GUKOL-103498 format. One record per residue (C-alpha): z, y, x; residue number from 0; residue in three letters. Coordinates in steps of 0.1 Angstrom, whole numbers, plus 5000, padded with zeros to 4 digits. Layout:
% residues N
+------+-------+------+-----+-----+
:   up : north : east :   n : res :
+------+-------+------+-----+-----+
:    Z :     Y :    X : NUM : ALA :
...
+------+-------+------+-----+-----+
This chain:
% residues 378
+------+-------+------+-----+-----+
:   up : north : east :   n : res :
+------+-------+------+-----+-----+
: 0534 :  7277 : 7950 :   0 : UNK :
: 0540 :  7299 : 7919 :   1 : UNK :
: 0528 :  7287 : 7890 :   2 : UNK :
: 0502 :  7305 : 7867 :   3 : UNK :
: 0513 :  7333 : 7844 :   4 : UNK :
: 0508 :  7330 : 7808 :   5 : UNK :
: 0486 :  7358 : 7790 :   6 : UNK :
: 0510 :  7365 : 7765 :   7 : UNK :
: 0487 :  7395 : 7748 :   8 : UNK :
: 0458 :  7373 : 7747 :   9 : UNK :
: 0480 :  7344 : 7729 :  10 : UNK :
: 0481 :  7371 : 7702 :  11 : UNK :
: 0448 :  7384 : 7708 :  12 : UNK :
: 0463 :  7421 : 7713 :  13 : UNK :
: 0453 :  7448 : 7744 :  14 : UNK :
: 0480 :  7453 : 7768 :  15 : UNK :
: 0487 :  7491 : 7753 :  16 : UNK :
: 0489 :  7471 : 7715 :  17 : UNK :
: 0519 :  7490 : 7699 :  18 : UNK :
: 0554 :  7473 : 7688 :  19 : UNK :
: 0538 :  7473 : 7652 :  20 : UNK :
: 0503 :  7459 : 7662 :  21 : UNK :
: 0521 :  7428 : 7678 :  22 : UNK :
: 0539 :  7422 : 7650 :  23 : UNK :
: 0509 :  7423 : 7628 :  24 : UNK :
: 0490 :  7402 : 7650 :  25 : UNK :
: 0519 :  7374 : 7650 :  26 : UNK :
: 0521 :  7377 : 7613 :  27 : UNK :
: 0487 :  7372 : 7606 :  28 : UNK :
: 0486 :  7343 : 7630 :  29 : UNK :
: 0518 :  7328 : 7615 :  30 : UNK :
: 0501 :  7327 : 7583 :  31 : UNK :
: 0474 :  7302 : 7596 :  32 : UNK :
: 0491 :  7281 : 7621 :  33 : UNK :
: 0527 :  7274 : 7604 :  34 : UNK :
: 0531 :  7239 : 7601 :  35 : UNK :
: 0540 :  7241 : 7562 :  36 : UNK :
: 0505 :  7257 : 7558 :  37 : UNK :
: 0486 :  7236 : 7586 :  38 : UNK :
: 0501 :  7205 : 7594 :  39 : UNK :
: 0475 :  7198 : 7623 :  40 : UNK :
: 0494 :  7187 : 7655 :  41 : UNK :
: 0473 :  7213 : 7675 :  42 : UNK :
: 0479 :  7241 : 7648 :  43 : UNK :
: 0518 :  7231 : 7654 :  44 : UNK :
: 0514 :  7236 : 7693 :  45 : UNK :
: 0494 :  7266 : 7691 :  46 : UNK :
: 0520 :  7280 : 7663 :  47 : UNK :
: 0547 :  7276 : 7692 :  48 : UNK :
: 0529 :  7294 : 7714 :  49 : UNK :
: 0523 :  7325 : 7697 :  50 : UNK :
: 0561 :  7323 : 7686 :  51 : UNK :
: 0572 :  7326 : 7723 :  52 : UNK :
: 0542 :  7353 : 7732 :  53 : UNK :
: 0560 :  7374 : 7704 :  54 : UNK :
: 0592 :  7367 : 7714 :  55 : UNK :
: 0585 :  7381 : 7746 :  56 : UNK :
: 0564 :  7411 : 7737 :  57 : UNK :
: 0587 :  7424 : 7711 :  58 : UNK :
: 0617 :  7423 : 7737 :  59 : UNK :
: 0610 :  7455 : 7759 :  60 : UNK :
: 0622 :  7440 : 7789 :  61 : UNK :
: 0603 :  7412 : 7788 :  62 : UNK :
: 0575 :  7431 : 7780 :  63 : UNK :
: 0580 :  7451 : 7813 :  64 : UNK :
: 0583 :  7419 : 7833 :  65 : UNK :
: 0549 :  7407 : 7819 :  66 : UNK :
: 0533 :  7440 : 7828 :  67 : UNK :
: 0544 :  7436 : 7861 :  68 : UNK :
: 0525 :  7404 : 7863 :  69 : UNK :
: 0556 :  7382 : 7860 :  70 : UNK :
: 0563 :  7355 : 7833 :  71 : UNK :
: 0601 :  7360 : 7818 :  72 : UNK :
: 0599 :  7324 : 7806 :  73 : UNK :
: 0590 :  7308 : 7839 :  74 : UNK :
: 0620 :  7295 : 7860 :  75 : UNK :
: 0635 :  7324 : 7874 :  76 : UNK :
: 0615 :  7349 : 7851 :  77 : UNK :
: 0604 :  7367 : 7883 :  78 : UNK :
: 0577 :  7388 : 7892 :  79 : UNK :
: 0543 :  7371 : 7903 :  80 : UNK :
: 0565 :  7339 : 7910 :  81 : UNK :
: 0583 :  7359 : 7940 :  82 : UNK :
: 0615 :  7346 : 7949 :  83 : UNK :
: 0642 :  7364 : 7928 :  84 : UNK :
: 0676 :  7368 : 7944 :  85 : UNK :
: 0698 :  7366 : 7911 :  86 : UNK :
: 0684 :  7332 : 7903 :  87 : UNK :
: 0710 :  7312 : 7886 :  88 : UNK :
: 0722 :  7345 : 7867 :  89 : UNK :
: 0692 :  7356 : 7849 :  90 : UNK :
: 0689 :  7389 : 7865 :  91 : UNK :
: 0709 :  7421 : 7875 :  92 : UNK :
: 0719 :  7424 : 7839 :  93 : UNK :
: 0734 :  7389 : 7833 :  94 : UNK :
: 0755 :  7397 : 7870 :  95 : UNK :
: 0772 :  7429 : 7857 :  96 : UNK :
: 0780 :  7410 : 7824 :  97 : UNK :
: 0794 :  7384 : 7845 :  98 : UNK :
: 0818 :  7407 : 7864 :  99 : UNK :
: 0822 :  7435 : 7840 : 100 : UNK :
: 0822 :  7421 : 7806 : 101 : UNK :
: 0795 :  7443 : 7794 : 102 : UNK :
: 0759 :  7441 : 7794 : 103 : UNK :
: 0729 :  7457 : 7816 : 104 : UNK :
: 0710 :  7459 : 7785 : 105 : UNK :
: 0689 :  7430 : 7775 : 106 : UNK :
: 0670 :  7445 : 7743 : 107 : UNK :
: 0666 :  7438 : 7708 : 108 : UNK :
: 0661 :  7397 : 7700 : 109 : UNK :
: 0637 :  7382 : 7678 : 110 : UNK :
: 0645 :  7374 : 7643 : 111 : UNK :
: 0620 :  7345 : 7647 : 112 : UNK :
: 0641 :  7314 : 7660 : 113 : UNK :
: 0633 :  7276 : 7665 : 114 : UNK :
: 0644 :  7257 : 7636 : 115 : UNK :
: 0671 :  7228 : 7639 : 116 : UNK :
: 0660 :  7189 : 7638 : 117 : UNK :
: 0668 :  7169 : 7607 : 118 : UNK :
: 0679 :  7133 : 7603 : 119 : UNK :
: 0677 :  7108 : 7574 : 120 : UNK :
: 0682 :  7073 : 7572 : 121 : UNK :
: 0660 :  7047 : 7558 : 122 : UNK :
: 0670 :  7011 : 7547 : 123 : UNK :
: 0642 :  6982 : 7551 : 124 : UNK :
: 0641 :  6946 : 7544 : 125 : UNK :
: 0633 :  6923 : 7573 : 126 : UNK :
: 0595 :  6918 : 7561 : 127 : UNK :
: 0590 :  6957 : 7560 : 128 : UNK :
: 0604 :  6958 : 7596 : 129 : UNK :
: 0586 :  6928 : 7611 : 130 : UNK :
: 0551 :  6939 : 7599 : 131 : UNK :
: 0555 :  6977 : 7590 : 132 : UNK :
: 0553 :  6995 : 7557 : 133 : UNK :
: 0542 :  7031 : 7544 : 134 : UNK :
: 0569 :  7051 : 7526 : 135 : UNK :
: 0571 :  7080 : 7506 : 136 : UNK :
: 0606 :  7096 : 7509 : 137 : UNK :
: 0621 :  7129 : 7495 : 138 : UNK :
: 0638 :  7152 : 7523 : 139 : UNK :
: 0654 :  7185 : 7511 : 140 : UNK :
: 0651 :  7208 : 7544 : 141 : UNK :
: 0645 :  7248 : 7546 : 142 : UNK :
: 0609 :  7253 : 7543 : 143 : UNK :
: 0585 :  7285 : 7550 : 144 : UNK :
: 0593 :  7309 : 7520 : 145 : UNK :
: 0557 :  7316 : 7505 : 146 : UNK :
: 0567 :  7349 : 7488 : 147 : UNK :
: 0572 :  7366 : 7522 : 148 : UNK :
: 0555 :  7342 : 7547 : 149 : UNK :
: 0586 :  7345 : 7567 : 150 : UNK :
: 0588 :  7378 : 7575 : 151 : UNK :
: 0619 :  7381 : 7552 : 152 : UNK :
: 0607 :  7414 : 7533 : 153 : UNK :
: 0596 :  7419 : 7496 : 154 : UNK :
: 0560 :  7420 : 7492 : 155 : UNK :
: 0544 :  7452 : 7500 : 156 : UNK :
: 0575 :  7467 : 7523 : 157 : UNK :
: 0576 :  7459 : 7559 : 158 : UNK :
: 0608 :  7462 : 7585 : 159 : UNK :
: 0624 :  7496 : 7595 : 160 : UNK :
: 0639 :  7507 : 7628 : 161 : UNK :
: 0676 :  7502 : 7629 : 162 : UNK :
: 0695 :  7536 : 7623 : 163 : UNK :
: 0724 :  7523 : 7640 : 164 : UNK :
: 0710 :  7512 : 7674 : 165 : UNK :
: 0677 :  7528 : 7674 : 166 : UNK :
: 0658 :  7496 : 7678 : 167 : UNK :
: 0677 :  7486 : 7708 : 168 : UNK :
: 0694 :  7458 : 7690 : 169 : UNK :
: 0728 :  7467 : 7710 : 170 : UNK :
: 0754 :  7494 : 7710 : 171 : UNK :
: 0767 :  7508 : 7743 : 172 : UNK :
: 0796 :  7526 : 7751 : 173 : UNK :
: 0815 :  7537 : 7785 : 174 : UNK :
: 0848 :  7526 : 7795 : 175 : UNK :
: 0869 :  7533 : 7825 : 176 : UNK :
: 0883 :  7511 : 7847 : 177 : UNK :
: 0895 :  7506 : 7882 : 178 : UNK :
: 0860 :  7507 : 7897 : 179 : UNK :
: 0854 :  7538 : 7877 : 180 : UNK :
: 0831 :  7542 : 7846 : 181 : UNK :
: 0817 :  7509 : 7831 : 182 : UNK :
: 0792 :  7507 : 7806 : 183 : UNK :
: 0790 :  7480 : 7782 : 184 : UNK :
: 0768 :  7468 : 7751 : 185 : UNK :
: 0772 :  7443 : 7723 : 186 : UNK :
: 0750 :  7434 : 7695 : 187 : UNK :
: 0746 :  7458 : 7670 : 188 : UNK :
: 0764 :  7447 : 7639 : 189 : UNK :
: 0742 :  7464 : 7616 : 190 : UNK :
: 0707 :  7447 : 7623 : 191 : UNK :
: 0724 :  7412 : 7642 : 192 : UNK :
: 0707 :  7427 : 7674 : 193 : UNK :
: 0672 :  7425 : 7662 : 194 : UNK :
: 0667 :  7463 : 7661 : 195 : UNK :
: 0651 :  7461 : 7627 : 196 : UNK :
: 0666 :  7458 : 7592 : 197 : UNK :
: 0651 :  7449 : 7561 : 198 : UNK :
: 0656 :  7476 : 7535 : 199 : UNK :
: 0642 :  7454 : 7509 : 200 : UNK :
: 0648 :  7419 : 7512 : 201 : UNK :
: 0625 :  7391 : 7497 : 202 : UNK :
: 0638 :  7381 : 7464 : 203 : UNK :
: 0629 :  7346 : 7473 : 204 : UNK :
: 0648 :  7343 : 7502 : 205 : UNK :
: 0672 :  7371 : 7504 : 206 : UNK :
: 0656 :  7381 : 7537 : 207 : UNK :
: 0658 :  7348 : 7558 : 208 : UNK :
: 0622 :  7342 : 7557 : 209 : UNK :
: 0629 :  7302 : 7545 : 210 : UNK :
: 0645 :  7286 : 7515 : 211 : UNK :
: 0656 :  7251 : 7509 : 212 : UNK :
: 0632 :  7228 : 7490 : 213 : UNK :
: 0631 :  7190 : 7485 : 214 : UNK :
: 0595 :  7175 : 7493 : 215 : UNK :
: 0582 :  7141 : 7497 : 216 : UNK :
: 0567 :  7131 : 7530 : 217 : UNK :
: 0550 :  7100 : 7542 : 218 : UNK :
: 0563 :  7076 : 7568 : 219 : UNK :
: 0546 :  7052 : 7587 : 220 : UNK :
: 0565 :  7026 : 7598 : 221 : UNK :
: 0555 :  7004 : 7625 : 222 : UNK :
: 0556 :  6965 : 7626 : 223 : UNK :
: 0581 :  6952 : 7650 : 224 : UNK :
: 0604 :  6985 : 7647 : 225 : UNK :
: 0642 :  6973 : 7652 : 226 : UNK :
: 0675 :  6983 : 7633 : 227 : UNK :
: 0689 :  7016 : 7647 : 228 : UNK :
: 0652 :  7028 : 7659 : 229 : UNK :
: 0643 :  7061 : 7650 : 230 : UNK :
: 0606 :  7076 : 7641 : 231 : UNK :
: 0599 :  7110 : 7650 : 232 : UNK :
: 0580 :  7134 : 7628 : 233 : UNK :
: 0571 :  7166 : 7649 : 234 : UNK :
: 0577 :  7199 : 7629 : 235 : UNK :
: 0590 :  7182 : 7596 : 236 : UNK :
: 0627 :  7196 : 7603 : 237 : UNK :
: 0643 :  7226 : 7595 : 238 : UNK :
: 0623 :  7257 : 7593 : 239 : UNK :
: 0638 :  7283 : 7618 : 240 : UNK :
: 0650 :  7317 : 7609 : 241 : UNK :
: 0625 :  7347 : 7603 : 242 : UNK :
: 0601 :  7317 : 7597 : 243 : UNK :
: 0604 :  7304 : 7630 : 244 : UNK :
: 0588 :  7270 : 7638 : 245 : UNK :
: 0604 :  7238 : 7623 : 246 : UNK :
: 0623 :  7214 : 7642 : 247 : UNK :
: 0617 :  7177 : 7640 : 248 : UNK :
: 0626 :  7151 : 7616 : 249 : UNK :
: 0640 :  7116 : 7627 : 250 : UNK :
: 0639 :  7086 : 7604 : 251 : UNK :
: 0664 :  7062 : 7614 : 252 : UNK :
: 0656 :  7028 : 7600 : 253 : UNK :
: 0682 :  7004 : 7592 : 254 : UNK :
: 0675 :  6963 : 7584 : 255 : UNK :
: 0693 :  6951 : 7555 : 256 : UNK :
: 0706 :  6913 : 7555 : 257 : UNK :
: 0680 :  6887 : 7548 : 258 : UNK :
: 0689 :  6855 : 7526 : 259 : UNK :
: 0676 :  6830 : 7553 : 260 : UNK :
: 0668 :  6845 : 7586 : 261 : UNK :
: 0689 :  6865 : 7611 : 262 : UNK :
: 0669 :  6883 : 7637 : 263 : UNK :
: 0675 :  6887 : 7677 : 264 : UNK :
: 0650 :  6906 : 7691 : 265 : UNK :
: 0616 :  6895 : 7679 : 266 : UNK :
: 0627 :  6861 : 7675 : 267 : UNK :
: 0640 :  6845 : 7642 : 268 : UNK :
: 0667 :  6821 : 7634 : 269 : UNK :
: 0677 :  6798 : 7606 : 270 : UNK :
: 0700 :  6769 : 7598 : 271 : UNK :
: 0681 :  6739 : 7581 : 272 : UNK :
: 0703 :  6714 : 7565 : 273 : UNK :
: 0694 :  6676 : 7567 : 274 : UNK :
: 0708 :  6646 : 7550 : 275 : UNK :
: 0724 :  6622 : 7571 : 276 : UNK :
: 0701 :  6595 : 7562 : 277 : UNK :
: 0668 :  6618 : 7568 : 278 : UNK :
: 0682 :  6629 : 7603 : 279 : UNK :
: 0686 :  6591 : 7609 : 280 : UNK :
: 0650 :  6577 : 7599 : 281 : UNK :
: 0632 :  6612 : 7603 : 282 : UNK :
: 0616 :  6633 : 7575 : 283 : UNK :
: 0594 :  6662 : 7572 : 284 : UNK :
: 0601 :  6696 : 7555 : 285 : UNK :
: 0583 :  6727 : 7544 : 286 : UNK :
: 0595 :  6757 : 7555 : 287 : UNK :
: 0587 :  6792 : 7542 : 288 : UNK :
: 0586 :  6816 : 7570 : 289 : UNK :
: 0581 :  6856 : 7563 : 290 : UNK :
: 0545 :  6852 : 7558 : 291 : UNK :
: 0534 :  6814 : 7559 : 292 : UNK :
: 0544 :  6780 : 7551 : 293 : UNK :
: 0550 :  6760 : 7578 : 294 : UNK :
: 0555 :  6719 : 7581 : 295 : UNK :
: 0588 :  6708 : 7603 : 296 : UNK :
: 0589 :  6676 : 7615 : 297 : UNK :
: 0625 :  6659 : 7617 : 298 : UNK :
: 0623 :  6632 : 7642 : 299 : UNK :
: 0644 :  6599 : 7638 : 300 : UNK :
: 0680 :  6604 : 7654 : 301 : UNK :
: 0680 :  6639 : 7652 : 302 : UNK :
: 0715 :  6654 : 7658 : 303 : UNK :
: 0733 :  6682 : 7641 : 304 : UNK :
: 0731 :  6710 : 7666 : 305 : UNK :
: 0695 :  6704 : 7675 : 306 : UNK :
: 0672 :  6734 : 7678 : 307 : UNK :
: 0636 :  6730 : 7669 : 308 : UNK :
: 0614 :  6759 : 7677 : 309 : UNK :
: 0579 :  6771 : 7664 : 310 : UNK :
: 0560 :  6791 : 7685 : 311 : UNK :
: 0546 :  6825 : 7672 : 312 : UNK :
: 0562 :  6826 : 7637 : 313 : UNK :
: 0587 :  6850 : 7645 : 314 : UNK :
: 0586 :  6891 : 7644 : 315 : UNK :
: 0557 :  6910 : 7660 : 316 : UNK :
: 0568 :  6926 : 7690 : 317 : UNK :
: 0567 :  6965 : 7684 : 318 : UNK :
: 0531 :  6981 : 7697 : 319 : UNK :
: 0519 :  6945 : 7703 : 320 : UNK :
: 0500 :  6916 : 7688 : 321 : UNK :
: 0524 :  6890 : 7703 : 322 : UNK :
: 0551 :  6874 : 7679 : 323 : UNK :
: 0587 :  6861 : 7688 : 324 : UNK :
: 0595 :  6823 : 7677 : 325 : UNK :
: 0612 :  6810 : 7652 : 326 : UNK :
: 0642 :  6787 : 7659 : 327 : UNK :
: 0652 :  6762 : 7635 : 328 : UNK :
: 0692 :  6751 : 7638 : 329 : UNK :
: 0696 :  6714 : 7623 : 330 : UNK :
: 0727 :  6706 : 7606 : 331 : UNK :
: 0732 :  6667 : 7598 : 332 : UNK :
: 0750 :  6668 : 7563 : 333 : UNK :
: 0773 :  6638 : 7563 : 334 : UNK :
: 0782 :  6628 : 7522 : 335 : UNK :
: 0818 :  6638 : 7510 : 336 : UNK :
: 0818 :  6610 : 7482 : 337 : UNK :
: 0804 :  6576 : 7480 : 338 : UNK :
: 0806 :  6554 : 7451 : 339 : UNK :
: 0811 :  6519 : 7454 : 340 : UNK :
: 0773 :  6506 : 7463 : 341 : UNK :
: 0768 :  6533 : 7486 : 342 : UNK :
: 0802 :  6527 : 7505 : 343 : UNK :
: 0790 :  6486 : 7508 : 344 : UNK :
: 0759 :  6498 : 7521 : 345 : UNK :
: 0770 :  6519 : 7547 : 346 : UNK :
: 0796 :  6491 : 7559 : 347 : UNK :
: 0769 :  6465 : 7562 : 348 : UNK :
: 0750 :  6489 : 7583 : 349 : UNK :
: 0777 :  6494 : 7601 : 350 : UNK :
: 0783 :  6460 : 7607 : 351 : UNK :
: 0748 :  6452 : 7617 : 352 : UNK :
: 0750 :  6480 : 7643 : 353 : UNK :
: 0783 :  6463 : 7656 : 354 : UNK :
: 0805 :  6498 : 7644 : 355 : UNK :
: 0839 :  6489 : 7633 : 356 : UNK :
: 0850 :  6514 : 7604 : 357 : UNK :
: 0885 :  6499 : 7599 : 358 : UNK :
: 0914 :  6505 : 7629 : 359 : UNK :
: 0935 :  6474 : 7621 : 360 : UNK :
: 0951 :  6472 : 7658 : 361 : UNK :
: 0959 :  6496 : 7681 : 362 : UNK :
: 0933 :  6482 : 7707 : 363 : UNK :
: 0907 :  6474 : 7682 : 364 : UNK :
: 0879 :  6493 : 7663 : 365 : UNK :
: 0857 :  6518 : 7672 : 366 : UNK :
: 0883 :  6543 : 7683 : 367 : UNK :
: 0902 :  6520 : 7704 : 368 : UNK :
: 0869 :  6515 : 7724 : 369 : UNK :
: 0866 :  6552 : 7728 : 370 : UNK :
: 0905 :  6553 : 7739 : 371 : UNK :
: 0894 :  6523 : 7764 : 372 : UNK :
: 0864 :  6539 : 7779 : 373 : UNK :
: 0888 :  6569 : 7793 : 374 : UNK :
: 0919 :  6547 : 7799 : 375 : UNK :
: 0904 :  6516 : 7815 : 376 : UNK :
: 0931 :  6485 : 7822 : 377 : UNK :
+------+-------+------+-----+-----+
């Protein structure tokens, strides 16, 4: 079943018999109200894209002819009333002619108003900001709508004129002879760039581009739980297009800075806790500063180096969720590197009480000999 054909005339608020100049005035009036640089509302941005598409269609004689015949040139196939198009995949007879003979069958002028490009900037954040979210004001330099001409590229009080070279068609045609006979070829008009119009008095602020580069400050809401390398999309905050066309999107790519204590794996945090040998043997309690609290950690008697203690729910919140990951403490038992005489004496006494010989005086005696005998029984 064919899709619903869009009413491009209603989108611009003009009658079907409106002149090209009336269509242009209607678009410019709506663009001044709905352009993202003037009206940041998301609904207004969607509406701006719709009227821009409508203007591109109705300002193109061939596309307008398709609309008047009941078709939609922007629908798949671009045919009339949704009927099957025998040239689907080639874009119509004009594209087929161009494919085989190198020329065009006549496309008409192209619009000066075009979609802007996307922009990308990087934002460095701390682990705390990534975990719990943050609001940042960042400076962005992009192309924005020219406030002098509001995108049409003309100096105040002037308007575009029909190109004298192509007569407003946007292309120049020439006849060439070939083995198949005379062939009509066409190319974009170099005088007007294929738009069919020239700007006799360009805007002094943007030199006829309809946009200027400017540095502006925008507010970025970084959600809690975002991970390193993720991007935040800000619709309509990218580069304004030529002719004051709709802006592309702005992408903020976040980078997590290294933390002094914690490392992150998804929503879990990891850290290393150094414990003296005596504390690991006897047991002790530690206080650990997490990202947002102070936790009491119990080191049980006999804790071995490499043990992992897990604190549930003290990791990083998961993106768009109230659930938090876990905090994993990796215990590292520290053995003293230097002992004074008294400390050495006490440790030797402890070793004796535990029947742990510390001197190796005979190949088959002492601690290492016992270990060897366990693997090499007589």
